[in-house]
NUFIZA-286775 format. One line per 3 residues: number of its first residue (from 1); their letters; for each residue x, y, z of C-alpha. Coordinates in nm, 3 decimals. Example, Ala and Ser with C-alpha at 12.3 -4.5 7.8 and 13.67 -1.06 7.14 Angstrom:
<pts>
1	AS	1.230/-0.450/0.780 ~ 1.367/-0.106/0.714
</pts>
This chain:
<pts>
1	MAI	0.437/0.286/-0.889 ~ 0.441/0.611/-1.098 ~ 0.722/0.795/-0.976
4	PEF	0.607/1.150/-0.775 ~ 0.787/1.419/-0.958 ~ 0.939/1.560/-0.600
7	IKS	1.085/1.169/-0.590 ~ 1.235/1.261/-0.956 ~ 1.408/1.592/-0.851
10	LRA	1.547/1.397/-0.546 ~ 1.653/1.106/-0.728 ~ 1.842/1.416/-0.999
13	KIG	2.088/1.488/-0.652 ~ 2.152/1.158/-0.510 ~ 2.058/0.946/-0.717
16	TAL	2.015/0.568/-0.639 ~ 2.070/0.626/-0.271 ~ 1.782/0.512/0.038
19	LHV	1.443/0.756/0.047 ~ 1.277/0.680/0.313 ~ 0.938/0.827/0.231
22	PTV	0.568/0.802/0.390 ~ 0.317/0.555/0.190 ~ -0.035/0.472/0.235
25	AVL	-0.254/0.149/0.117 ~ -0.585/0.058/0.135 ~ -0.804/-0.235/0.157
28	AYD	-1.139/-0.183/0.045 ~ -1.431/-0.373/0.037 ~ -1.742/-0.410/-0.108
31	DQG	-2.070/-0.526/-0.001 ~ -1.975/-0.836/-0.006 ~ -1.699/-0.873/0.221
34	RVL	-1.446/-0.863/-0.075 ~ -1.136/-0.656/-0.083 ~ -1.013/-0.474/-0.375
37	LVK	-0.714/-0.587/-0.516 ~ -0.442/-0.445/-0.776 ~ -0.228/-0.700/-0.975
40	DKP	0.172/-0.453/-1.070 ~ 0.227/-0.472/-1.434 ~ 0.594/-0.443/-1.414
43	SGL	0.609/-0.774/-1.119 ~ 0.261/-0.974/-1.154 ~ 0.184/-0.942/-0.833
46	WGA	-0.151/-0.870/-0.655 ~ -0.154/-0.643/-0.350 ~ -0.405/-0.368/-0.205
49	PSG	-0.406/-0.009/-0.366 ~ -0.099/0.168/-0.177 ~ 0.174/0.406/-0.333
52	IVD	0.356/0.726/-0.205 ~ 0.199/1.037/0.024 ~ 0.305/1.379/-0.204
55	PHE	0.439/1.583/0.017 ~ 0.152/1.838/0.155 ~ -0.118/1.575/0.140
58	LPS	-0.309/1.415/0.402 ~ -0.264/1.023/0.405 ~ -0.632/0.999/0.379
61	DAA	-0.611/1.185/0.043 ~ -0.358/1.029/-0.094 ~ -0.478/0.675/0.035
64	VRE	-0.832/0.806/-0.175 ~ -0.684/0.891/-0.474 ~ -0.446/0.610/-0.539
67	TWE	-0.767/0.416/-0.540 ~ -0.894/0.600/-0.764 ~ -0.580/0.599/-1.015
70	EAG	-0.485/0.289/-0.903 ~ -0.807/0.081/-0.946 ~ -1.050/0.274/-1.076
73	VYV	-1.299/0.296/-0.726 ~ -1.402/0.533/-0.485 ~ -1.414/0.492/-0.187
76	ELT	-1.459/0.606/0.141 ~ -1.176/0.580/0.503 ~ -1.333/0.405/0.777
79	QVL	-1.017/0.354/1.000 ~ -0.682/0.327/1.008 ~ -0.595/-0.043/1.050
82	GVF	-0.248/-0.029/1.141 ~ 0.105/0.171/1.035 ~ 0.416/-0.096/0.902
85	AGE	0.789/-0.078/0.798 ~ 1.081/-0.288/0.785 ~ 1.233/-0.488/0.536
88	RFS	0.946/-0.592/0.327 ~ 0.848/-0.263/0.277 ~ 1.200/-0.098/0.135
91	VVY	1.265/-0.246/-0.237 ~ 1.554/-0.189/-0.445 ~ 1.423/-0.091/-0.852
94	PNG	1.534/-0.238/-1.128 ~ 1.709/0.064/-1.172 ~ 1.911/0.003/-0.849
97	DQL	1.700/0.270/-0.637 ~ 1.632/0.218/-0.315 ~ 1.308/0.290/-0.112
100	SGV	1.215/0.221/0.247 ~ 0.855/0.333/0.353 ~ 0.644/0.359/0.641
103	EIV	0.306/0.282/0.524 ~ -0.046/0.363/0.678 ~ -0.325/0.132/0.601
106	FAA	-0.649/0.202/0.584 ~ -0.965/0.008/0.557 ~ -1.230/0.122/0.309
109	RVI	-1.606/0.099/0.180 ~ -1.588/0.120/-0.177 ~ -1.829/0.464/-0.305
112	SGM	-1.867/0.407/-0.666 ~ -1.716/0.296/-0.987 ~ -1.633/-0.046/-1.132
115	PRA	-1.214/-0.184/-1.149 ~ -1.024/-0.097/-1.347 ~ -0.660/-0.149/-1.408
118	DQE	-0.488/0.189/-1.535 ~ -0.181/0.019/-1.784 ~ 0.043/0.204/-1.598
121	ETS	0.066/0.072/-1.282 ~ -0.179/-0.226/-1.320 ~ -0.249/-0.530/-1.548
124	DAR	-0.592/-0.567/-1.326 ~ -0.816/-0.476/-1.044 ~ -1.072/-0.697/-0.910
127	FFH	-1.235/-0.823/-0.600 ~ -1.151/-1.130/-0.411 ~ -1.349/-1.327/-0.161
130	PGE	-1.079/-1.402/0.133 ~ -1.085/-1.756/0.129 ~ -0.882/-1.672/-0.248
133	LAR	-0.582/-1.514/-0.185 ~ -0.387/-1.811/-0.036 ~ -0.421/-1.928/-0.412
136	LAC	-0.283/-1.535/-0.573 ~ 0.099/-1.469/-0.613 ~ 0.075/-1.174/-0.333
139	YPH	0.319/-0.910/-0.247 ~ 0.496/-1.020/0.091 ~ 0.411/-0.756/0.226
142	FLE	0.066/-0.706/0.167 ~ 0.031/-1.086/0.341 ~ 0.157/-0.915/0.624
145	IHQ	-0.066/-0.686/0.638 ~ -0.320/-0.883/0.575 ~ -0.259/-1.114/0.857
148	AVH	-0.184/-0.869/1.119 ~ -0.540/-0.667/1.040 ~ -0.734/-1.000/1.075
151	QLP	-0.571/-1.078/1.366 ~ -0.895/-1.089/1.665 ~ -1.027/-0.860/1.844
154	LHS	-0.988/-0.631/1.575 ~ -0.686/-0.344/1.717 ~ -0.493/-0.111/1.496
157	YFK	-0.223/-0.289/1.433 ~ 0.180/-0.178/1.492 ~ 0.470/-0.367/1.572
160	PAT	0.510/-0.385/1.938 ~ 0.878/-0.091/2.028 ~ 1.206/-0.327/2.057
163	WRP	1.446/0.032/2.128 ~ 1.506/0.084/2.459 ~ 1.763/0.327/2.623
166	PQT	2.117/0.311/2.702 ~ 2.220/0.146/2.990 ~ 2.422/0.365/3.257
</pts>
């Protein structure tokens, strides 16, 4: 993921300390029911187009922008599939930067464009039938999202709350 300027500015002040940021991911489907995935250039792992929401940017705009930038596909968002967070949505980069994300996952339909990697963040971009995902090396958090949002009956996913008020 390219580092947004506001993150670079924060890193200059706080170093590699943990940042908690809003992120988005898009499960975009073509007319054949295939899902668009991108292959991360540094890791070689597959996942949905995704990225950090810039300050003052709508999450929906970030989702459409990231799909275009990473995969060359323009999409129309159709629904919020879920909100995800936790250890699988945290990362420590090779330079030591720590990041924890709260990821809003959108479903989308393809409007235009052919999948193509940007060769900066992504090395490949393609559509896959759902049955093909098992043979791909995917990010664990992507597999968690994919499994959660394909439960029946379909509904927006969120992990149930575990917090309780203190006993008095």
